[in-house]
matplotlib code that plots the C-alpha trace (Angstrom):
import matplotlib.pyplot as plt

x = [-168.0, -167.7, -164.1, -162.9, -164.4, -162.6, -159.3, -159.5, -160.5, -157.7, -155.2, -156.3, -155.8, -152.5, -151.3, -152.3, -150.5, -147.2, -147.5, -147.7, -145.2, -142.7, -143.4, -143.0, -139.5, -138.1, -139.3, -136.5, -137.0, -135.0, -133.8, -132.5, -128.7, -128.1, -126.9, -124.3, -125.7, -123.5, -124.1, -121.0, -117.1, -114.5, -110.9, -107.8, -105.3, -101.6, -100.9, -102.2, -101.9, -104.7, -104.2, -107.2, -111.0, -113.9, -117.7, -119.2, -122.5, -123.2, -124.1, -126.3, -129.5, -129.4, -130.8, -128.0, -125.3, -126.5, -126.7, -123.5, -122.2, -124.1, -125.4, -123.5, -121.5, -119.2, -117.8, -115.7, -112.2, -113.2, -116.1, -116.7, -119.1, -118.6, -120.3, -121.2, -121.6, -122.7, -119.5, -116.5, -116.5, -115.2, -116.9, -116.6, -117.8, -118.1, -118.5, -122.0, -123.4, -120.7, -119.3, -116.6, -113.2, -112.8, -110.6, -111.9, -110.2, -111.2, -111.3, -111.2, -113.5, -111.0, -111.2, -107.5, -107.1, -106.9, -106.5, -107.3, -108.7, -107.1, -108.1, -111.6, -112.6, -116.1, -118.8, -116.4, -118.1, -115.0, -115.1, -113.3, -112.6, -111.2, -108.0, -109.0, -112.2, -113.5, -116.2, -116.3, -115.4, -114.9, -115.3, -113.2, -112.0, -109.5, -106.1, -106.8, -105.3, -101.8, -102.3, -102.8, -100.2, -102.3, -101.3, -102.5, -102.9, -103.7, -107.1, -110.2, -112.6, -116.0, -118.3, -121.8, -124.1]
y = [-108.1, -111.9, -111.6, -109.2, -111.8, -114.7, -112.6, -111.7, -115.2, -116.5, -114.1, -115.2, -119.0, -118.2, -116.1, -118.7, -121.3, -119.5, -118.3, -121.8, -123.1, -120.9, -121.2, -124.9, -124.3, -122.6, -124.5, -127.3, -130.0, -130.3, -133.9, -135.3, -136.3, -139.9, -141.2, -144.1, -147.3, -149.5, -153.1, -154.6, -154.4, -155.1, -155.8, -155.4, -158.0, -158.3, -161.9, -162.3, -158.4, -156.1, -153.0, -151.3, -151.9, -150.3, -150.0, -151.0, -150.5, -153.4, -153.0, -156.6, -155.8, -154.9, -151.5, -151.1, -151.9, -149.4, -146.3, -147.3, -143.9, -141.8, -138.2, -138.6, -135.8, -137.0, -140.4, -140.9, -142.0, -145.5, -146.2, -147.9, -149.9, -153.2, -154.7, -158.2, -160.3, -164.2, -165.0, -163.9, -162.2, -158.8, -155.6, -152.0, -149.0, -145.6, -141.9, -140.7, -138.7, -139.6, -136.3, -138.1, -139.2, -142.8, -146.0, -149.2, -152.3, -155.5, -158.6, -162.6, -165.0, -166.1, -162.6, -161.3, -158.2, -158.8, -155.3, -151.3, -148.0, -145.1, -141.7, -142.1, -138.5, -137.4, -137.1, -138.7, -141.6, -143.1, -147.1, -147.9, -151.7, -154.6, -155.9, -159.7, -161.0, -160.1, -161.0, -158.1, -154.6, -152.1, -148.2, -146.0, -142.5, -141.6, -142.1, -144.8, -147.7, -145.9, -144.6, -148.2, -149.6, -152.2, -154.7, -157.4, -160.7, -158.6, -160.0, -158.9, -160.5, -159.4, -159.4, -158.5, -156.8]
z = [-81.5, -81.4, -83.0, -80.1, -77.5, -79.3, -79.5, -75.8, -74.8, -76.8, -75.3, -71.8, -72.3, -74.0, -71.1, -68.5, -70.4, -70.7, -67.0, -65.7, -68.1, -66.8, -63.2, -63.7, -65.9, -62.5, -59.8, -58.5, -56.5, -53.1, -52.3, -49.2, -49.5, -49.4, -46.0, -45.4, -44.2, -42.7, -43.7, -42.5, -42.1, -44.6, -43.5, -46.1, -45.3, -46.1, -45.3, -41.7, -41.2, -41.2, -43.5, -42.8, -41.6, -43.2, -42.5, -46.0, -47.6, -50.1, -53.5, -54.2, -56.3, -59.9, -58.6, -56.0, -58.4, -61.1, -58.5, -56.6, -55.1, -57.3, -55.9, -52.9, -51.9, -49.2, -47.8, -44.4, -44.9, -43.2, -45.4, -48.7, -50.7, -51.8, -55.1, -54.8, -57.7, -58.1, -59.9, -61.5, -64.8, -66.2, -64.8, -66.1, -64.0, -64.9, -62.7, -64.1, -61.5, -59.1, -57.3, -55.2, -56.6, -56.4, -56.4, -57.4, -56.1, -57.9, -56.2, -57.3, -56.2, -53.8, -52.3, -53.4, -55.2, -59.1, -60.4, -59.8, -61.1, -59.2, -59.0, -61.0, -61.5, -60.6, -63.3, -65.9, -68.3, -69.3, -68.9, -65.7, -66.5, -64.3, -66.3, -65.4, -64.2, -60.6, -58.5, -55.8, -56.7, -53.8, -54.0, -51.6, -51.7, -54.2, -52.9, -50.2, -52.3, -52.6, -49.1, -47.6, -49.9, -51.5, -54.0, -56.3, -54.0, -50.8, -49.4, -47.9, -45.5, -45.0, -41.7, -42.6, -39.9]

ax = plt.figure().add_subplot(projection="3d")
ax.plot(x, y, z, "-o")
ax.set_aspect("equal")
plt.show()
């Protein structure tokens, strides 16, 4: 009789454990979509002419730089994220957990364009480096660099909120 009680007790305990594990496995957590927060305006310039005005978010902290535009599903055509570094150096990005195809525009310390990485593919972890040292990197929707006819030497001007 004791063996039967132990056997039944063990069966009940295992049943509870497996049913809880299955329930936890099928549970997903809903998260809110990350919203764009305007922190400034960026003007793309060719000489004295303004080519484009963008609303920008700034990535300045280590966390903001590591996260960037990850987990976002959309971005408006007149929006972008500007990564700000304290000095010029070689920088490389990748598209891990990034769902939006992007153009990356690299700027030197004098705010002039020094290189591009265009049409970066969502979720691709291939390295996307600057060709030369850069201090600022602007991420915009893919195809915008070509649409706006940007070229190395064009400049940016930033107005922070």
